[in-house]
N, C-alpha and C positions, 0 to 999 in steps of 0.2 A: 530876526530869525531867518536862517538860510533855507530856501526852498529846495527840496530834493525832487528831481523829476521822477514820475511814476515808473518810467520804463526801466530804470536801473536799480530800483530799490526793492529787494525782496522783503525786508521787514515792512516797508511801506505798503507793498502789495498785500502782505498778510493782514495788516491792520485794516485796509480797505475791504478785503473779503470778509474779515471778521465782522466789520460794521454792517455789512449787507446780509451775510448768511445767518448770524445769530438772531437778528430780529425776524428774518424769514422763517427760520426753524421754529421760533416761538409762535409765529402767526400760523404756521401750517396746520397745527392741530385745531385751532379755533376756526380757521377758514374752512376746514373740511366738515365741520359740524354745521356751520351757518351758511355755507356756500356764498359768502360775501367776504370781501377783504376785511380782516379783523383788526388790522393794525395800520398805522401810518408809519412810514419809514423816516428816520431822521435824515437830515442832509448829510452827505458824506464829505462836505467841504466846510471847513471852519472859516475859511477866508474866500470871499467871492471874487477876489482880484485874479486876473489871468496870471499864470506862471509860465516862464519861458526858460529854455535851456539851449545851449549851443551843442549840437550833436557832433562830438569830436572823437570821443574815446570809445574803445572797446576793451573792457577789462577794468576800468575805473569809472567812478561816477562822472557824468557830464556836469559842467558848471551850470547851476540854475539860479534864478532870481524871480522875484515877484514884480509885476508892473504896478505902478501906483494907479489909483483910480483915474487920474487925469491922463496918464499914459495909455490906459486901457481905452478911454474915450477917444484919444487921438488915433489909436490903432483902428478902432471901428470906423472913424471918419476916413482914414486912409484906404481901408478896404472898400468902403462904399464908393470911393472915387475911382477904383480900378476897373478896367474893362476885362471881360472874359478873355482868357488866354488859352492857348493850346497846351499840349504836354510840354513840360519844361525839361531841363537837364535831369538825368537820373543820377542821384547821389551815388558816389562810389561806396564800396564795402567798408573801406577804412578811410580815416581822415575826416576833414570837415564835410558834414552832410546837411548843413543848414541850421537855421534857428527854428525851434519847434515851440509852439505856444499851446498850452492846455488850459482847461477851465475857461472855456470860451463863452459862457453864458451871457456876458455883457457885450461880447464882440460879435460872435456868430451863433445865436441861440440854436441849440440842437446839434451843433457840430462838435466832434470829440477833440480834434486838434487841427492845427494848421502848421505848415512848414514853409518858410521863406528860404528859397535856395536859387541862386543864379538866375534871377529875372522872372521867377514864377512863384506865386503863393498858391499852395495846394491845401485845401481844407478837406478833411474827412468828415462827411456829413451822412445822415441816414439815407438820403437819396443817391449817394455816391460821391465820388471825389469831385470837387469844384476847383477849377484852376483860374487864377486871375493873373494878368500880366503885371509884373512889378518893374516898370520902366526905371532904368538907372538903379535898380535894386534898392529903391527908396524905403520900402517896408523892412527889408533885411537890414539896411543901415540903421534905421530908426530903432529896431529891436536890439541891435548890438549896443547902441548907445544907452538903452534904458537901464542896464545894470550889469552887463557882462564884464566891464572893466573892473568893477568892484568885486564881482564874484570870483574872477580868475583873470589876472592881468596877462598871463602868458596865453590863455585861450583867446582873449581879446586881440592880442597881437597877431595870432594865427588867422583869425577871422578878418582883421583889417588887411592882412596880406592878400587873402583871397578876394576881398572886395576891390583892392587896388589893382590886382591882376586882371580884373574884369571878367574872369572865368565864367 
């Protein structure tokens, strides 16, 4: 099954909102009577593996894939070994803007997503953005090898060009 990133999928966004809002609406009436949460909410994720996509396009879906459980564990170990880093390169408005990973429960609990781009891994977490140094772009290279070639060979070639250029 091909994973479609949440940022570019209107039907996907609609399904996610529907899964959250419908139970919330059903619980609202009961919660107002009892003054306690009346419902438990189902998980919005069918698959707990991290999903990744290469942020390349504007106007068509970015190529996305799921990391295996062992790849997710390897990513977590790689991130734990990184040192805090300063602000990295700012991605351009168009073209390759890094590899984004979502569904980070097993990697960085509490964080919404991370982006590996040109020597920095930046995670969006509740306490704010966290930056880690990605020496030799090892995390970015690892993520590109986890499934981008199978998801979209031409996108893989573009990312490999950026990695080779050292940008």
